[in-house]
C-alpha positions, 0 to 999 in steps of 0.5 A: 459831411460829404453831402454837405461839401457837395451842396456847397460846391453846387451853390458856388457854381450857381452864384458864378453863373448868375454873376456872368449872366449880370455882366452880359446884360450890363454890357448889352444895355450900354450905348452903341458905337457908330457903324463903320459904313453908317451915316456917322462914317460919311459925316466923318469923311465929309469933315476931312480938310479940303485940299488947297488947289489952283485951277484953270478953265477950259477954253477955245484957243488956236493951236498948232501941231508939229513934229519935234526932232533934233539934228546937226546942221550940215553943209551940202556943198563941201569939198576935201581939197587934195594934192594932184602931184607930189612936192614940197609946199612952198606957199600958203595963200589962204587961212582957215576962215578965208572965203574963196571962190572956184578956181582960186589958187590956195597953195603952190607946190614947188614946180621945178621938176614939172616944169623941167619935164615939160621943157624936155617934152617939148624939146622932143616934140619939136624934134619930132615934128621937124622930122615929120616935116622932112619926111612928108617932103620926102613922102610926097616925092616917094622917096621913103616908104609909106610905113616909116612916114606913118610911124613918124607921124604916130611918134609925133602925136604920141610925143604931143600927149606926153607934152600936154601931160607934163603941162598938166602935171605943172598946173597941178602945182597950184592948188585950187579951190573946186568950190566956193565957200569958207576955208574950214580947215588947213591940213598942211604947212609950208615945207611939208613934203605933199604926197599925191592925193593928200588932203590940204584944205577942207572948203565948206559952202555955207550958203545953204545949210541943211538938217537930216531928220530921220522921221518915223514912218507914222509921220509919213503923211504929215511930211511934204516938200515945202512945208515950213520949218523953224529951228532954235539952236542951243548956241543961240538962245532966243533966236528962231530960224526959218526954213523949209522941207527940201526933200522927203525920201519916198523909201522907209528903211525897214530896219529902223522904221524911219524915212529921211526928210532933208530940211533946208535953212536960208544963209544966216551969219549966225549959223555954222555947219555942225551946230545942234538944232532943235527942229519943228515941222509945222503940219496943222493949224487949228483956230478954235479948239477946246484947250487946257493947260498941259500941266492939268493932265494926269497920265499916271494910270495910262489913260489921260484924265484931269481933276474937274472941280464941281461943287467943291469936290475934285472929280477924276474925269477921263478926256480924249486928246488931240494935239499937244502944243507947248503948254496947251493940250487939246481936249477932243471929248470929256470937258466943256468950255468953262470947266475948271480943271486943277493945275496946281495940288493934283499930286495929293488928290483922290477922286471925290476929295474936298478942295479949296480954290486958291485962285479965281476964274473970269466969268466967262471961259472966253475971256480967260487970259491965256499966258500959256497959249501966247507962249505956245504960239511963240514956241514952235516946238510941239508934238503931235498926238494920235487922232 
């Protein structure tokens, strides 16, 4: 009985082993799936949907290089008119916005006290002069000592200086303009007690306006006196004002690493001191250089590159940049004239991706209509890059 049970147990194990072998054989005989790296995988990748893009052609165009900065306009001729004497302000002869000339009377201070001082000094001077005249006659007759005569002569000279000082104080009651220009600010009112050296007016000469730029030292070779400068003002959209570099400081500030460049602008009734201006100093122009629209540049990985469209695929192509001017970028190497680069749709692109070009290019790269170049030629706010 025991041997019969052992035999049944062995038979059951053999049947289970045979069933497992049959299942393995059936699985091995089935169809094999595509390997991940095989030809089927490549076909699947090539069948991915194309990305819609727009392209532009690399073409030969003129380009300018300039240094851009912002600064406020300043008037080099500016003076604060102060009172040279004290007293009550009686009259104001000009107001803010009035044009004045150097030496013109702007206001009057009460002159009564200084006038009385002049009269007293004059009376004492006349008395001493009369005494000196009598002393001179006596001295010629040797009737008085020489030291007494000399003392009286010195007293006359001293009193004459006092008289002139009193006259000067009287003249200071007329507050006059030290320079020609426009009255920018009035700081006193009629009836105010004006103290000595207190400010009364501020006059600005607007015949010449300047903008001071603090330029990085790497640009020192591009800045020279007399170079053309253009400026646009936020307060005057659409207007471009021409100027020149008046002075270039020969010293670089060690703390900031910059040097001063003073730009002068011709007088214009629209410009005012204190206006905020965007200034471009054009230091180079090139006639025919290879350029692409600036929007085609990829700078997300630190190395400038573009997506070059070739045979329906987008190829990431590193490029060497030159000048950046408005909407254009100069290409020193990496592209050829006529190459199509992606301008719209590059955000979702990957290297080697299929693309569908939505716009068309002219047959010749030289005949590519370039709206960006025209805008850049009119726009002087360009930026240089390293050579």
